[in-house]
Backbone bond lengths (Angstrom), bond angles and torsions (degrees), N, CA, C in turn:
res aa  C-N    CA-C-N  psi(-1)  N-CA   C-N-CA  omega(-1)  CA-C   N-CA-C  phi
1 X - - - 1.444 - - 1.557 107.55 -
2 X 1.329 114.05 128.37 1.453 119.62 175.78 1.509 111.13 -79.04
3 X 1.303 116.05 144.70 1.422 122.85 -179.48 1.594 106.17 -97.23
4 X 1.267 116.43 128.72 1.448 117.71 176.49 1.489 110.88 -98.93
5 X 1.343 118.03 157.30 1.450 121.56 176.72 1.501 112.35 -54.80
6 X 1.308 113.92 -48.93 1.528 120.13 -175.06 1.529 108.97 -63.29
7 X 1.375 117.87 -39.50 1.429 119.43 179.75 1.507 110.67 -67.30
8 X 1.309 119.88 -40.89 1.504 124.03 179.26 1.492 107.11 -64.43
9 X 1.317 117.98 -41.08 1.484 120.30 179.52 1.534 109.45 -63.36
10 X 1.300 120.91 -42.06 1.424 123.22 179.52 1.505 110.63 -63.55
11 X 1.292 119.07 -43.45 1.467 127.24 -179.66 1.556 106.38 -63.63
12 X 1.350 116.91 -51.50 1.494 118.64 179.69 1.496 112.54 -61.86
13 X 1.323 117.68 -36.94 1.466 119.85 176.49 1.542 112.67 -61.62
14 X 1.337 115.64 -44.17 1.433 122.68 179.69 1.549 109.49 -61.76
15 X 1.319 119.08 -48.63 1.449 123.77 177.53 1.534 110.23 -57.79
16 X 1.324 117.21 -48.32 1.474 123.24 179.27 1.527 109.51 -58.90
17 X 1.285 119.53 -44.23 1.488 121.99 -178.42 1.576 109.49 -63.13
18 X 1.427 115.17 -40.76 1.441 115.01 179.59 1.549 109.92 -65.14
19 X 1.301 113.99 -44.03 1.555 116.29 174.84 1.478 115.43 -58.61
20 X 1.329 113.85 -41.97 1.510 117.50 -179.17 1.537 110.27 -63.99
21 X 1.288 116.73 -37.37 1.508 119.57 176.18 1.515 108.97 -61.41
22 X 1.345 117.92 -46.11 1.420 121.42 -177.98 1.555 114.69 -68.08
23 X 1.316 114.11 -30.75 1.440 119.16 179.86 1.504 117.90 -101.86
24 X 1.304 113.94 9.91 1.462 122.73 178.43 1.531 109.47 57.65
25 X 1.334 119.11 40.89 1.422 122.88 175.18 1.438 108.97 -91.83
26 X 1.337 118.19 166.90 1.436 122.63 174.24 1.477 109.26 -72.43
27 X 1.304 115.88 133.10 1.492 120.13 170.27 1.528 108.21 -72.83
28 X 1.304 116.13 124.92 1.382 118.93 174.79 1.541 108.78 -147.09
29 X 1.331 115.80 162.16 1.432 120.52 -179.91 1.550 104.38 -83.26
30 X 1.327 112.26 134.37 1.419 120.26 -179.14 1.520 109.43 -66.68
31 X 1.322 118.29 132.94 1.459 124.37 175.77 1.546 107.51 -98.80
32 X 1.358 118.53 120.69 1.457 118.52 -178.88 1.557 113.20 -55.09
33 X 1.304 119.01 -24.19 1.451 119.39 179.73 1.517 113.82 -86.53
34 X 1.318 117.34 -7.25 1.464 122.20 179.85 1.580 111.27 -67.56
35 X 1.241 114.73 138.44 1.509 117.54 174.33 1.567 106.86 -76.02
36 X 1.284 114.80 144.47 1.451 122.37 176.40 1.470 112.53 -51.03
37 X 1.347 114.47 -43.34 1.511 119.85 -178.54 1.523 110.02 -63.59
38 X 1.274 119.84 -27.10 1.532 121.54 -178.99 1.463 115.28 -78.87
39 X 1.380 117.61 3.94 1.473 119.43 -174.76 1.567 108.68 -80.53
40 X 1.272 118.34 -3.52 1.479 121.15 177.82 1.522 114.78 81.28
41 X 1.292 117.50 18.04 1.506 119.34 -179.18 1.580 109.22 -109.27
42 X 1.292 112.12 159.72 1.466 118.91 170.69 1.480 110.71 -76.36
43 X 1.268 120.03 162.47 1.466 121.30 -173.08 1.512 110.89 -64.28
44 X 1.326 122.33 -33.04 1.438 122.29 177.02 1.494 111.78 -63.86
45 X 1.287 118.99 -33.37 1.505 123.39 176.06 1.521 108.16 -71.46
46 X 1.328 122.46 -34.59 1.410 123.19 178.24 1.570 109.09 -67.26
47 X 1.297 113.74 -39.16 1.521 116.45 177.28 1.490 109.14 -64.27
48 X 1.290 117.73 -43.95 1.427 122.03 177.32 1.529 111.79 -57.46
49 X 1.359 116.94 -46.93 1.440 120.05 179.46 1.580 110.05 -58.18
50 X 1.253 118.36 -45.32 1.483 119.15 179.92 1.544 111.33 -70.36
51 X 1.328 118.63 -34.93 1.443 121.96 176.70 1.571 110.06 -59.02
52 X 1.294 111.47 -48.84 1.472 118.19 -179.33 1.544 113.39 -60.20
53 X 1.342 113.58 -39.77 1.442 117.97 178.32 1.493 111.53 -67.50
54 X 1.311 119.71 -42.73 1.426 125.11 173.35 1.538 111.88 -57.25
55 X 1.373 114.94 -49.46 1.478 118.55 178.65 1.499 113.35 -61.90
56 X 1.315 117.90 -36.74 1.453 119.34 179.41 1.554 112.01 -62.47
57 X 1.271 114.76 -35.71 1.499 118.97 -176.35 1.593 109.23 -100.12
58 X 1.218 120.07 2.81 1.479 121.73 177.29 1.500 110.57 64.79
59 X 1.337 119.30 42.97 1.441 125.01 -177.46 1.509 113.94 -96.04
60 X 1.351 114.75 5.31 1.493 118.06 -176.37 1.553 107.95 56.10
61 X 1.342 116.81 -128.42 1.419 119.19 -178.93 1.578 107.58 -113.10
62 X 1.339 115.62 27.70 1.455 119.67 -175.28 1.583 112.16 -62.33
63 X 1.270 119.04 -37.85 1.473 118.51 -179.80 1.503 111.30 -68.15
64 X 1.319 117.83 -42.27 1.495 120.64 174.40 1.510 110.54 -57.20
65 X 1.387 117.06 -46.05 1.487 122.34 -176.13 1.547 107.00 -67.08
66 X 1.330 117.94 -39.71 1.529 118.86 178.68 1.517 111.23 -61.43
67 X 1.344 117.68 -46.51 1.405 122.47 176.54 1.540 112.79 -55.95
68 X 1.306 116.56 -47.54 1.451 125.79 -179.27 1.559 106.11 -63.55
69 X 1.303 118.90 -52.01 1.470 121.58 -174.31 1.532 110.36 -63.66
70 X 1.314 119.11 -27.19 1.489 123.22 179.63 1.541 108.62 -87.94
71 X 1.350 115.94 0.85 1.477 122.34 -178.85 1.587 109.97 53.63
72 X 1.275 111.89 49.71 1.545 117.00 179.80 1.524 104.76 -113.45
73 X 1.301 113.84 160.29 1.417 122.45 172.08 1.517 108.46 -108.38
74 X 1.295 113.97 133.87 1.486 120.74 178.46 1.511 114.75 -53.65
75 X 1.338 114.70 -39.78 1.410 116.81 179.45 1.537 113.70 -69.53
76 X 1.257 119.67 -17.88 1.451 121.99 176.57 1.475 116.98 -90.04
77 X 1.375 113.08 -5.16 1.501 118.99 -179.73 1.507 112.61 -85.19
78 X 1.217 118.78 155.91 1.472 123.99 176.99 1.564 106.81 -96.64
79 X 1.305 113.81 166.27 1.508 117.24 172.59 1.541 111.83 -56.52
80 X 1.384 113.72 -42.31 1.424 120.38 178.64 1.503 112.39 -57.21
81 X 1.405 115.93 -46.87 1.463 120.74 178.15 1.579 111.16 -52.97
82 X 1.362 114.37 -45.47 1.436 117.63 -176.31 1.544 111.06 -68.83
83 X 1.402 118.06 -39.11 1.369 121.01 -179.62 1.563 111.14 -67.69
84 X 1.294 117.50 -39.19 1.481 117.94 178.42 1.544 111.56 -70.15
85 X 1.291 117.73 -31.77 1.408 120.56 174.03 1.533 111.82 -64.91
86 X 1.319 116.28 -44.02 1.472 119.73 179.21 1.550 110.35 -61.44
87 X 1.252 118.04 -43.15 1.461 124.20 179.88 1.504 108.76 -63.24
88 X 1.301 118.44 -43.86 1.470 123.65 -178.13 1.551 107.54 -63.87
89 X 1.374 114.09 -47.42 1.489 115.91 -178.56 1.504 110.86 -65.23
90 X 1.294 116.13 -34.94 1.495 118.35 177.93 1.548 111.77 -65.46
91 X 1.287 113.42 -38.43 1.544 117.39 177.16 1.534 111.46 -64.68
92 X 1.330 114.95 -39.87 1.481 118.20 177.90 1.497 111.15 -65.22
93 X 1.288 117.37 -41.56 1.487 123.52 -178.72 1.499 113.70 -66.06
94 X 1.330 114.63 -32.76 1.481 117.47 -178.07 1.525 110.31 -93.76
95 X 1.317 121.80 -0.97 1.450 122.69 177.92 1.528 111.28 -80.01
């Protein structure tokens, strides 16, 4: 099953809303241009957000490995960066 950008955004938004409820953050619609760091969460919550996204799509730890291999920091990535990476990993997995 191919992962689309819009589907990944929908899943990420749902995970974010669940976290926001748990952390008493403001519910807001994720902006693709927003930096992950600007979502108002602690780093452990960001890790949880990415872990849930990976689990939803059965990616194992592929997204974390991709970020590490590209020598990027999660906090420096945008929502768009994360979504594009998930779509790319989904395409590789279904090939």
